[in-house]
BALOBA-1460 file (C-alpha; in Angstrom, 3 decimals):
// residues 349
<rec num="1" residu="x" x="51.658" y="195.326" z="34.158"/>
<rec num="2" residu="x" x="50.288" y="197.056" z="37.334"/>
<rec num="3" residu="x" x="51.724" y="200.218" z="36.049"/>
<rec num="4" residu="x" x="50.194" y="200.026" z="32.589"/>
<rec num="5" residu="x" x="46.718" y="199.080" z="34.183"/>
<rec num="6" residu="x" x="47.016" y="201.999" z="36.457"/>
<rec num="7" residu="x" x="48.027" y="204.334" z="33.543"/>
<rec num="8" residu="x" x="45.345" y="203.205" z="31.316"/>
<rec num="9" residu="x" x="42.603" y="203.769" z="34.127"/>
<rec num="10" residu="x" x="43.969" y="207.140" z="34.766"/>
<rec num="11" residu="x" x="43.848" y="208.262" z="31.337"/>
<rec num="12" residu="x" x="40.413" y="207.004" z="30.903"/>
<rec num="13" residu="x" x="38.872" y="209.682" z="33.343"/>
<rec num="14" residu="x" x="38.377" y="210.225" z="37.029"/>
<rec num="15" residu="x" x="35.093" y="208.226" z="36.934"/>
<rec num="16" residu="x" x="36.559" y="204.888" z="35.891"/>
<rec num="17" residu="x" x="39.552" y="205.275" z="38.112"/>
<rec num="18" residu="x" x="37.354" y="205.631" z="41.159"/>
<rec num="19" residu="x" x="35.831" y="202.329" z="40.830"/>
<rec num="20" residu="x" x="38.426" y="199.588" z="40.637"/>
<rec num="21" residu="x" x="37.549" y="196.158" z="39.690"/>
<rec num="22" residu="x" x="36.561" y="193.883" z="42.508"/>
<rec num="23" residu="x" x="36.471" y="190.181" z="42.226"/>
<rec num="24" residu="x" x="33.872" y="189.916" z="45.128"/>
<rec num="25" residu="x" x="31.557" y="192.334" z="43.652"/>
<rec num="26" residu="x" x="31.641" y="190.468" z="40.303"/>
<rec num="27" residu="x" x="30.786" y="187.053" z="41.990"/>
<rec num="28" residu="x" x="27.941" y="188.618" z="43.841"/>
<rec num="29" residu="x" x="26.649" y="189.927" z="40.709"/>
<rec num="30" residu="x" x="27.072" y="186.703" z="38.817"/>
<rec num="31" residu="x" x="25.081" y="184.841" z="41.606"/>
<rec num="32" residu="x" x="22.383" y="187.412" z="41.531"/>
<rec num="33" residu="x" x="21.900" y="187.344" z="37.625"/>
<rec num="34" residu="x" x="22.191" y="183.396" z="37.711"/>
<rec num="35" residu="x" x="19.720" y="183.222" z="40.470"/>
<rec num="36" residu="x" x="22.129" y="181.309" z="42.832"/>
<rec num="37" residu="x" x="21.784" y="183.590" z="45.812"/>
<rec num="38" residu="x" x="20.705" y="181.585" z="48.974"/>
<rec num="39" residu="x" x="16.895" y="181.807" z="49.477"/>
<rec num="40" residu="x" x="14.634" y="180.963" z="52.376"/>
<rec num="41" residu="x" x="13.410" y="177.455" z="51.862"/>
<rec num="42" residu="x" x="11.270" y="176.540" z="55.045"/>
<rec num="43" residu="x" x="10.263" y="172.880" z="55.873"/>
<rec num="44" residu="x" x="6.756" y="172.600" z="56.500"/>
<rec num="45" residu="x" x="6.475" y="170.639" z="59.511"/>
<rec num="46" residu="x" x="3.225" y="169.073" z="60.546"/>
<rec num="47" residu="x" x="3.276" y="171.353" z="63.622"/>
<rec num="48" residu="x" x="3.778" y="174.454" z="61.453"/>
<rec num="49" residu="x" x="0.943" y="173.437" z="59.123"/>
<rec num="50" residu="x" x="-1.372" y="172.787" z="61.983"/>
<rec num="51" residu="x" x="-0.671" y="176.094" z="63.487"/>
<rec num="52" residu="x" x="-1.006" y="177.955" z="60.251"/>
<rec num="53" residu="x" x="-4.609" y="176.502" z="59.787"/>
<rec num="54" residu="x" x="-5.623" y="177.377" z="63.347"/>
<rec num="55" residu="x" x="-4.434" y="180.866" z="63.167"/>
<rec num="56" residu="x" x="-6.250" y="181.436" z="59.831"/>
<rec num="57" residu="x" x="-9.438" y="180.285" z="61.345"/>
<rec num="58" residu="x" x="-8.989" y="182.180" z="64.546"/>
<rec num="59" residu="x" x="-8.457" y="185.337" z="62.525"/>
<rec num="60" residu="x" x="-11.094" y="184.640" z="59.829"/>
<rec num="61" residu="x" x="-14.163" y="183.740" z="62.083"/>
<rec num="62" residu="x" x="-14.084" y="187.075" z="64.132"/>
<rec num="63" residu="x" x="-13.817" y="189.237" z="60.851"/>
<rec num="64" residu="x" x="-16.686" y="187.249" z="59.314"/>
<rec num="65" residu="x" x="-18.823" y="188.033" z="62.397"/>
<rec num="66" residu="x" x="-17.893" y="191.569" z="62.146"/>
<rec num="67" residu="x" x="-18.929" y="191.876" z="58.709"/>
<rec num="68" residu="x" x="-22.193" y="190.057" z="59.174"/>
<rec num="69" residu="x" x="-22.985" y="192.305" z="62.073"/>
<rec num="70" residu="x" x="-22.158" y="195.380" z="59.833"/>
<rec num="71" residu="x" x="-24.610" y="193.800" z="57.111"/>
<rec num="72" residu="x" x="-27.441" y="193.026" z="59.706"/>
<rec num="73" residu="x" x="-27.342" y="196.819" z="60.631"/>
<rec num="74" residu="x" x="-28.464" y="197.759" z="57.199"/>
<rec num="75" residu="x" x="-32.208" y="198.411" z="57.027"/>
<rec num="76" residu="x" x="-33.666" y="197.591" z="53.689"/>
<rec num="77" residu="x" x="-37.093" y="197.753" z="52.285"/>
<rec num="78" residu="x" x="-37.817" y="196.155" z="48.809"/>
<rec num="79" residu="x" x="-41.308" y="196.060" z="47.515"/>
<rec num="80" residu="x" x="-42.453" y="194.944" z="44.147"/>
<rec num="81" residu="x" x="-44.925" y="197.042" z="42.197"/>
<rec num="82" residu="x" x="-45.035" y="195.996" z="38.619"/>
<rec num="83" residu="x" x="-48.242" y="193.911" z="39.110"/>
<rec num="84" residu="x" x="-50.072" y="196.003" z="41.824"/>
<rec num="85" residu="x" x="-49.583" y="198.940" z="39.417"/>
<rec num="86" residu="x" x="-51.813" y="197.569" z="36.728"/>
<rec num="87" residu="x" x="-55.422" y="198.029" z="36.999"/>
<rec num="88" residu="x" x="-57.400" y="194.796" z="37.425"/>
<rec num="89" residu="x" x="-59.342" y="194.874" z="34.125"/>
<rec num="90" residu="x" x="-55.923" y="195.005" z="32.277"/>
<rec num="91" residu="x" x="-54.056" y="192.300" z="34.279"/>
<rec num="92" residu="x" x="-54.821" y="189.728" z="31.671"/>
<rec num="93" residu="x" x="-53.006" y="191.908" z="29.006"/>
<rec num="94" residu="x" x="-50.260" y="193.662" z="30.644"/>
<rec num="95" residu="x" x="-48.356" y="194.459" z="27.529"/>
<rec num="96" residu="x" x="-51.496" y="196.272" z="25.898"/>
<rec num="97" residu="x" x="-51.861" y="198.299" z="28.982"/>
<rec num="98" residu="x" x="-48.430" y="199.311" z="29.147"/>
<rec num="99" residu="x" x="-48.376" y="200.466" z="25.239"/>
<rec num="100" residu="x" x="-51.671" y="202.295" z="25.424"/>
<rec num="101" residu="x" x="-50.819" y="205.981" z="26.137"/>
<rec num="102" residu="x" x="-54.433" y="206.770" z="26.591"/>
<rec num="103" residu="x" x="-54.519" y="204.796" z="30.097"/>
<rec num="104" residu="x" x="-53.146" y="206.564" z="33.130"/>
<rec num="105" residu="x" x="-49.934" y="204.856" z="34.389"/>
<rec num="106" residu="x" x="-50.300" y="206.510" z="37.833"/>
<rec num="107" residu="x" x="-50.451" y="204.327" z="40.968"/>
<rec num="108" residu="x" x="-50.011" y="204.449" z="44.706"/>
<rec num="109" residu="x" x="-47.895" y="202.241" z="46.912"/>
<rec num="110" residu="x" x="-47.978" y="202.072" z="50.799"/>
<rec num="111" residu="x" x="-44.504" y="201.063" z="52.379"/>
<rec num="112" residu="x" x="-44.189" y="200.427" z="56.121"/>
<rec num="113" residu="x" x="-40.946" y="201.347" z="57.719"/>
<rec num="114" residu="x" x="-40.391" y="198.416" z="60.123"/>
<rec num="115" residu="x" x="-37.202" y="199.767" z="61.818"/>
<rec num="116" residu="x" x="-35.522" y="203.236" z="62.294"/>
<rec num="117" residu="x" x="-33.820" y="204.261" z="59.027"/>
<rec num="118" residu="x" x="-31.107" y="206.861" z="59.431"/>
<rec num="119" residu="x" x="-30.313" y="209.176" z="56.633"/>
<rec num="120" residu="x" x="-28.934" y="209.202" z="54.146"/>
<rec num="121" residu="x" x="-31.709" y="206.689" z="52.798"/>
<rec num="122" residu="x" x="-30.759" y="205.422" z="49.264"/>
<rec num="123" residu="x" x="-33.662" y="204.928" z="46.684"/>
<rec num="124" residu="x" x="-32.938" y="202.178" z="44.096"/>
<rec num="125" residu="x" x="-35.194" y="200.678" z="41.432"/>
<rec num="126" residu="x" x="-34.547" y="197.026" z="40.832"/>
<rec num="127" residu="x" x="-35.114" y="195.232" z="37.672"/>
<rec num="128" residu="x" x="-35.187" y="191.339" z="37.349"/>
<rec num="129" residu="x" x="-34.784" y="189.329" z="34.055"/>
<rec num="130" residu="x" x="-33.059" y="192.326" z="32.252"/>
<rec num="131" residu="x" x="-30.313" y="191.377" z="30.438"/>
<rec num="132" residu="x" x="-28.086" y="194.421" z="30.134"/>
<rec num="133" residu="x" x="-25.169" y="192.442" z="29.701"/>
<rec num="134" residu="x" x="-26.208" y="190.936" z="26.198"/>
<rec num="135" residu="x" x="-23.565" y="191.489" z="23.757"/>
<rec num="136" residu="x" x="-25.479" y="193.320" z="21.071"/>
<rec num="137" residu="x" x="-26.889" y="195.545" z="23.681"/>
<rec num="138" residu="x" x="-23.640" y="196.667" z="25.373"/>
<rec num="139" residu="x" x="-21.944" y="197.277" z="22.167"/>
<rec num="140" residu="x" x="-24.859" y="199.544" z="20.913"/>
<rec num="141" residu="x" x="-23.555" y="202.963" z="22.050"/>
<rec num="142" residu="x" x="-20.659" y="205.135" z="21.044"/>
<rec num="143" residu="x" x="-18.493" y="206.567" z="23.803"/>
<rec num="144" residu="x" x="-16.785" y="209.150" z="21.628"/>
<rec num="145" residu="x" x="-20.212" y="210.746" z="20.645"/>
<rec num="146" residu="x" x="-21.162" y="210.749" z="24.462"/>
<rec num="147" residu="x" x="-18.184" y="212.990" z="24.965"/>
<rec num="148" residu="x" x="-18.028" y="215.033" z="21.731"/>
<rec num="149" residu="x" x="-21.627" y="214.905" z="20.217"/>
<rec num="150" residu="x" x="-21.955" y="215.643" z="16.643"/>
<rec num="151" residu="x" x="-18.276" y="216.374" z="16.187"/>
<rec num="152" residu="x" x="-18.111" y="212.697" z="16.047"/>
<rec num="153" residu="x" x="-20.627" y="211.338" z="13.375"/>
<rec num="154" residu="x" x="-19.469" y="207.607" z="13.101"/>
<rec num="155" residu="x" x="-22.451" y="205.870" z="14.836"/>
<rec num="156" residu="x" x="-22.242" y="202.398" z="12.984"/>
<rec num="157" residu="x" x="-21.901" y="200.728" z="16.326"/>
<rec num="158" residu="x" x="-25.374" y="202.088" z="17.571"/>
<rec num="159" residu="x" x="-27.499" y="200.034" z="15.270"/>
<rec num="160" residu="x" x="-30.289" y="199.717" z="15.087"/>
<rec num="161" residu="x" x="-31.016" y="203.228" z="16.822"/>
<rec num="162" residu="x" x="-28.204" y="205.371" z="15.101"/>
<rec num="163" residu="x" x="-29.808" y="208.101" z="13.016"/>
<rec num="164" residu="x" x="-33.064" y="210.325" z="12.783"/>
<rec num="165" residu="x" x="-33.725" y="212.416" z="9.768"/>
<rec num="166" residu="x" x="-30.275" y="212.063" z="8.188"/>
<rec num="167" residu="x" x="-28.563" y="213.037" z="11.532"/>
<rec num="168" residu="x" x="-26.999" y="210.932" z="14.286"/>
<rec num="169" residu="x" x="-29.223" y="210.518" z="17.424"/>
<rec num="170" residu="x" x="-27.546" y="212.133" z="20.319"/>
<rec num="171" residu="x" x="-27.269" y="209.822" z="22.359"/>
<rec num="172" residu="x" x="-27.431" y="206.803" z="20.013"/>
<rec num="173" residu="x" x="-27.696" y="203.137" z="20.623"/>
<rec num="174" residu="x" x="-29.931" y="200.673" z="22.428"/>
<rec num="175" residu="x" x="-28.873" y="201.496" z="25.991"/>
<rec num="176" residu="x" x="-29.740" y="205.078" z="25.815"/>
<rec num="177" residu="x" x="-32.915" y="204.167" z="23.887"/>
<rec num="178" residu="x" x="-34.173" y="201.876" z="26.674"/>
<rec num="179" residu="x" x="-33.663" y="204.402" z="29.423"/>
<rec num="180" residu="x" x="-35.645" y="203.671" z="32.599"/>
<rec num="181" residu="x" x="-38.514" y="206.287" z="32.748"/>
<rec num="182" residu="x" x="-40.611" y="205.212" z="36.039"/>
<rec num="183" residu="x" x="-40.675" y="207.975" z="38.517"/>
<rec num="184" residu="x" x="-41.371" y="208.084" z="42.400"/>
<rec num="185" residu="x" x="-42.800" y="210.776" z="44.666"/>
<rec num="186" residu="x" x="-42.711" y="210.147" z="48.257"/>
<rec num="187" residu="x" x="-45.182" y="211.608" z="50.940"/>
<rec num="188" residu="x" x="-44.716" y="211.413" z="54.609"/>
<rec num="189" residu="x" x="-48.084" y="211.876" z="56.253"/>
<rec num="190" residu="x" x="-49.239" y="214.912" z="54.017"/>
<rec num="191" residu="x" x="-45.917" y="216.242" z="53.545"/>
<rec num="192" residu="x" x="-43.971" y="215.743" z="50.334"/>
<rec num="193" residu="x" x="-40.323" y="214.242" z="50.995"/>
<rec num="194" residu="x" x="-37.577" y="215.887" z="49.325"/>
<rec num="195" residu="x" x="-35.252" y="213.449" z="47.181"/>
<rec num="196" residu="x" x="-31.780" y="214.439" z="46.263"/>
<rec num="197" residu="x" x="-31.194" y="213.358" z="42.694"/>
<rec num="198" residu="x" x="-27.763" y="215.080" z="42.261"/>
<rec num="199" residu="x" x="-24.327" y="213.209" z="42.442"/>
<rec num="200" residu="x" x="-26.156" y="209.854" z="41.983"/>
<rec num="201" residu="x" x="-23.690" y="208.933" z="39.258"/>
<rec num="202" residu="x" x="-20.099" y="208.405" z="39.307"/>
<rec num="203" residu="x" x="-17.832" y="211.561" z="39.317"/>
<rec num="204" residu="x" x="-15.566" y="210.104" z="36.525"/>
<rec num="205" residu="x" x="-18.389" y="209.544" z="34.271"/>
<rec num="206" residu="x" x="-19.764" y="213.109" z="34.730"/>
<rec num="207" residu="x" x="-16.382" y="214.607" z="34.091"/>
<rec num="208" residu="x" x="-14.800" y="212.557" z="31.460"/>
<rec num="209" residu="x" x="-17.370" y="210.282" z="29.661"/>
<rec num="210" residu="x" x="-20.275" y="212.641" z="28.927"/>
<rec num="211" residu="x" x="-19.440" y="215.996" z="27.439"/>
<rec num="212" residu="x" x="-20.627" y="219.356" z="28.969"/>
<rec num="213" residu="x" x="-21.534" y="220.731" z="25.575"/>
<rec num="214" residu="x" x="-23.403" y="217.759" z="24.149"/>
<rec num="215" residu="x" x="-27.299" y="218.230" z="24.206"/>
<rec num="216" residu="x" x="-29.665" y="215.455" z="23.263"/>
<rec num="217" residu="x" x="-31.516" y="217.620" z="20.605"/>
<rec num="218" residu="x" x="-32.985" y="214.956" z="18.667"/>
<rec num="219" residu="x" x="-33.353" y="211.919" z="21.254"/>
<rec num="220" residu="x" x="-36.533" y="209.923" z="21.056"/>
<rec num="221" residu="x" x="-37.902" y="212.286" z="18.259"/>
<rec num="222" residu="x" x="-38.015" y="209.594" z="15.438"/>
<rec num="223" residu="x" x="-40.535" y="206.763" z="14.644"/>
<rec num="224" residu="x" x="-38.873" y="204.351" z="17.052"/>
<rec num="225" residu="x" x="-39.786" y="205.339" z="20.673"/>
<rec num="226" residu="x" x="-38.098" y="203.616" z="23.419"/>
<rec num="227" residu="x" x="-37.951" y="204.439" z="27.223"/>
<rec num="228" residu="x" x="-37.565" y="207.796" z="28.757"/>
<rec num="229" residu="x" x="-36.867" y="211.248" z="27.285"/>
<rec num="230" residu="x" x="-34.231" y="213.692" z="27.945"/>
<rec num="231" residu="x" x="-34.396" y="217.594" z="28.321"/>
<rec num="232" residu="x" x="-32.611" y="219.002" z="25.104"/>
<rec num="233" residu="x" x="-31.529" y="222.066" z="27.012"/>
<rec num="234" residu="x" x="-29.564" y="220.144" z="29.606"/>
<rec num="235" residu="x" x="-26.220" y="218.870" z="28.581"/>
<rec num="236" residu="x" x="-25.497" y="214.974" z="28.868"/>
<rec num="237" residu="x" x="-22.952" y="215.402" z="31.810"/>
<rec num="238" residu="x" x="-25.989" y="216.753" z="34.018"/>
<rec num="239" residu="x" x="-28.439" y="213.990" z="32.696"/>
<rec num="240" residu="x" x="-27.619" y="211.810" z="35.711"/>
<rec num="241" residu="x" x="-30.485" y="209.427" z="35.129"/>
<rec num="242" residu="x" x="-29.031" y="208.628" z="31.709"/>
<rec num="243" residu="x" x="-25.317" y="208.528" z="33.138"/>
<rec num="244" residu="x" x="-26.608" y="205.862" z="35.860"/>
<rec num="245" residu="x" x="-28.362" y="203.651" z="33.191"/>
<rec num="246" residu="x" x="-25.655" y="203.862" z="30.902"/>
<rec num="247" residu="x" x="-23.471" y="201.737" z="33.128"/>
<rec num="248" residu="x" x="-24.662" y="198.366" z="32.003"/>
<rec num="249" residu="x" x="-25.112" y="195.771" z="34.616"/>
<rec num="250" residu="x" x="-23.437" y="192.449" z="34.703"/>
<rec num="251" residu="x" x="-26.332" y="190.503" z="35.942"/>
<rec num="252" residu="x" x="-29.936" y="189.994" z="34.857"/>
<rec num="253" residu="x" x="-31.107" y="191.310" z="38.278"/>
<rec num="254" residu="x" x="-29.584" y="194.679" z="39.182"/>
<rec num="255" residu="x" x="-30.284" y="197.693" z="41.071"/>
<rec num="256" residu="x" x="-29.606" y="201.271" z="39.780"/>
<rec num="257" residu="x" x="-29.605" y="204.415" z="42.224"/>
<rec num="258" residu="x" x="-32.699" y="206.765" z="41.749"/>
<rec num="259" residu="x" x="-32.054" y="209.308" z="44.377"/>
<rec num="260" residu="x" x="-31.299" y="209.763" z="48.125"/>
<rec num="261" residu="x" x="-33.696" y="210.866" z="51.009"/>
<rec num="262" residu="x" x="-31.757" y="212.987" z="53.554"/>
<rec num="263" residu="x" x="-34.114" y="212.682" z="56.585"/>
<rec num="264" residu="x" x="-34.662" y="209.850" z="59.040"/>
<rec num="265" residu="x" x="-37.603" y="207.395" z="58.918"/>
<rec num="266" residu="x" x="-39.139" y="206.262" z="62.258"/>
<rec num="267" residu="x" x="-40.003" y="202.815" z="62.927"/>
<rec num="268" residu="x" x="-43.742" y="201.833" z="62.253"/>
<rec num="269" residu="x" x="-44.146" y="204.907" z="59.857"/>
<rec num="270" residu="x" x="-46.309" y="204.616" z="56.741"/>
<rec num="271" residu="x" x="-44.726" y="206.197" z="53.626"/>
<rec num="272" residu="x" x="-47.050" y="206.879" z="50.484"/>
<rec num="273" residu="x" x="-45.213" y="206.575" z="47.064"/>
<rec num="274" residu="x" x="-46.938" y="207.894" z="44.069"/>
<rec num="275" residu="x" x="-45.506" y="206.008" z="41.054"/>
<rec num="276" residu="x" x="-45.749" y="206.726" z="37.303"/>
<rec num="277" residu="x" x="-45.532" y="203.142" z="35.961"/>
<rec num="278" residu="x" x="-44.107" y="203.896" z="32.361"/>
<rec num="279" residu="x" x="-41.488" y="201.263" z="31.958"/>
<rec num="280" residu="x" x="-42.288" y="197.930" z="29.802"/>
<rec num="281" residu="x" x="-40.965" y="194.994" z="31.616"/>
<rec num="282" residu="x" x="-44.099" y="193.115" z="30.887"/>
<rec num="283" residu="x" x="-43.166" y="192.022" z="27.244"/>
<rec num="284" residu="x" x="-40.256" y="190.036" z="28.377"/>
<rec num="285" residu="x" x="-41.309" y="188.866" z="31.807"/>
<rec num="286" residu="x" x="-39.405" y="191.143" z="33.811"/>
<rec num="287" residu="x" x="-40.157" y="192.492" z="37.464"/>
<rec num="288" residu="x" x="-39.723" y="195.739" z="38.907"/>
<rec num="289" residu="x" x="-39.135" y="196.659" z="42.718"/>
<rec num="290" residu="x" x="-38.732" y="199.828" z="44.731"/>
<rec num="291" residu="x" x="-35.890" y="199.538" z="47.233"/>
<rec num="292" residu="x" x="-35.077" y="201.848" z="50.216"/>
<rec num="293" residu="x" x="-32.060" y="200.939" z="52.034"/>
<rec num="294" residu="x" x="-29.320" y="202.303" z="54.568"/>
<rec num="295" residu="x" x="-25.695" y="201.678" z="54.353"/>
<rec num="296" residu="x" x="-22.862" y="200.629" z="56.651"/>
<rec num="297" residu="x" x="-19.045" y="201.122" z="56.440"/>
<rec num="298" residu="x" x="-19.255" y="198.020" z="54.288"/>
<rec num="299" residu="x" x="-21.931" y="199.196" z="51.951"/>
<rec num="300" residu="x" x="-25.452" y="197.785" z="51.586"/>
<rec num="301" residu="x" x="-27.029" y="194.620" z="52.924"/>
<rec num="302" residu="x" x="-25.067" y="191.755" z="51.577"/>
<rec num="303" residu="x" x="-24.356" y="188.805" z="53.740"/>
<rec num="304" residu="x" x="-21.947" y="186.896" z="51.501"/>
<rec num="305" residu="x" x="-18.537" y="188.365" z="52.595"/>
<rec num="306" residu="x" x="-19.384" y="187.700" z="56.315"/>
<rec num="307" residu="x" x="-20.570" y="184.084" z="55.578"/>
<rec num="308" residu="x" x="-17.590" y="183.457" z="53.430"/>
<rec num="309" residu="x" x="-15.232" y="184.363" z="56.081"/>
<rec num="310" residu="x" x="-16.961" y="182.423" z="58.701"/>
<rec num="311" residu="x" x="-17.065" y="179.198" z="56.279"/>
<rec num="312" residu="x" x="-13.355" y="179.655" z="55.578"/>
<rec num="313" residu="x" x="-12.388" y="180.197" z="59.204"/>
<rec num="314" residu="x" x="-14.356" y="177.188" z="60.294"/>
<rec num="315" residu="x" x="-12.951" y="175.057" z="57.606"/>
<rec num="316" residu="x" x="-9.391" y="175.935" z="58.615"/>
<rec num="317" residu="x" x="-10.065" y="175.108" z="62.236"/>
<rec num="318" residu="x" x="-11.602" y="171.868" z="61.385"/>
<rec num="319" residu="x" x="-8.667" y="171.092" z="59.056"/>
<rec num="320" residu="x" x="-6.154" y="171.779" z="61.799"/>
<rec num="321" residu="x" x="-7.971" y="169.513" z="64.267"/>
<rec num="322" residu="x" x="-8.090" y="166.802" z="61.643"/>
<rec num="323" residu="x" x="-4.338" y="167.082" z="60.989"/>
<rec num="324" residu="x" x="-3.643" y="167.089" z="64.628"/>
<rec num="325" residu="x" x="-5.573" y="164.064" z="65.140"/>
<rec num="326" residu="x" x="-3.888" y="162.131" z="62.254"/>
<rec num="327" residu="x" x="-0.563" y="163.391" z="63.380"/>
<rec num="328" residu="x" x="-1.067" y="162.314" z="66.932"/>
<rec num="329" residu="x" x="-2.448" y="158.942" z="66.070"/>
<rec num="330" residu="x" x="0.073" y="158.160" z="63.205"/>
<rec num="331" residu="x" x="3.029" y="160.519" z="63.628"/>
<rec num="332" residu="x" x="5.675" y="160.417" z="60.788"/>
<rec num="333" residu="x" x="9.353" y="160.859" z="61.680"/>
<rec num="334" residu="x" x="10.780" y="164.084" z="60.366"/>
<rec num="335" residu="x" x="13.604" y="163.520" z="57.752"/>
<rec num="336" residu="x" x="17.091" y="164.933" z="58.068"/>
<rec num="337" residu="x" x="17.259" y="168.218" z="56.791"/>
<rec num="338" residu="x" x="20.759" y="167.598" z="55.806"/>
<rec num="339" residu="x" x="19.726" y="165.438" z="52.956"/>
<rec num="340" residu="x" x="17.796" y="168.371" z="51.105"/>
<rec num="341" residu="x" x="19.151" y="169.035" z="47.802"/>
<rec num="342" residu="x" x="20.208" y="172.627" z="48.788"/>
<rec num="343" residu="x" x="21.749" y="171.603" z="51.938"/>
<rec num="344" residu="x" x="23.774" y="168.857" z="49.938"/>
<rec num="345" residu="x" x="24.897" y="171.503" z="47.535"/>
<rec num="346" residu="x" x="26.079" y="173.683" z="50.398"/>
<rec num="347" residu="x" x="28.005" y="170.955" z="52.062"/>
<rec num="348" residu="x" x="29.630" y="170.104" z="48.779"/>
<rec num="349" residu="x" x="30.864" y="173.480" z="48.045"/>
């Protein structure tokens, strides 16, 4: 029988003859496929649980304090201007004021810098009570048209702003149609401040989502006029105001980047902002704010992460102390590990 087995394996080729049958290998493979291999099954003793909670608390609290300090180092100025920018005779009817094109929408805002702000200083506009996450609003756009322009003419998803004079509007949809169109000019003493408005959008959006050969040739040219206008001579991938606005916000209160100031601002300095108050938030009770802020390694000013770490760490330490007191007052005798199910199996085998 051995000769037959050897001759058969030899006639089958060198590959099969070089790997003889191994009962040990087959048994190990069986245990692996049937999930019978031994596993680490720790027994959570009271001391182990107490130490685990204590270590989690000791680690979490310093991390939370570190995050909170980084958030506190951010200098932020947020000032609402939608009410102050309305002349007093028109404050009883704000909607009529904003819709009347014959009235000047220019206003001046004074901002006092309380603490030194190190460049770069980010300029945001903040809108409140504005639901960009509404289902019909979010769906009212066409990503393929943003990329390919008139080469893609199916704009049914853009209703009710989809076509003008028999041609698809580029870009179509409610999101683009309601483009934010307030503008800000900053003056330091008597010298205008340069605001960098390049690279304020996501690089992936500029390179992959908005076409470099797509031009807004008929945007806001119909009877239904919404927010801002676009330069028909500039392709969509360079219209960064639009790109920033088209990334819809998830919450009714949100900020969008307007530009970056690349020079420091000193404490107690007064900055004059000349605002063109065009955007209509009055018809739905919205609010507008201008925000100047620095950043840290953690991002903007947000205490949530630090507070969450501190609360979690404190809860873990209190839990460990509570468990230690209970275990010290009413200790439970530890059971014999030999009676555990997996130990019984091993001893039986």
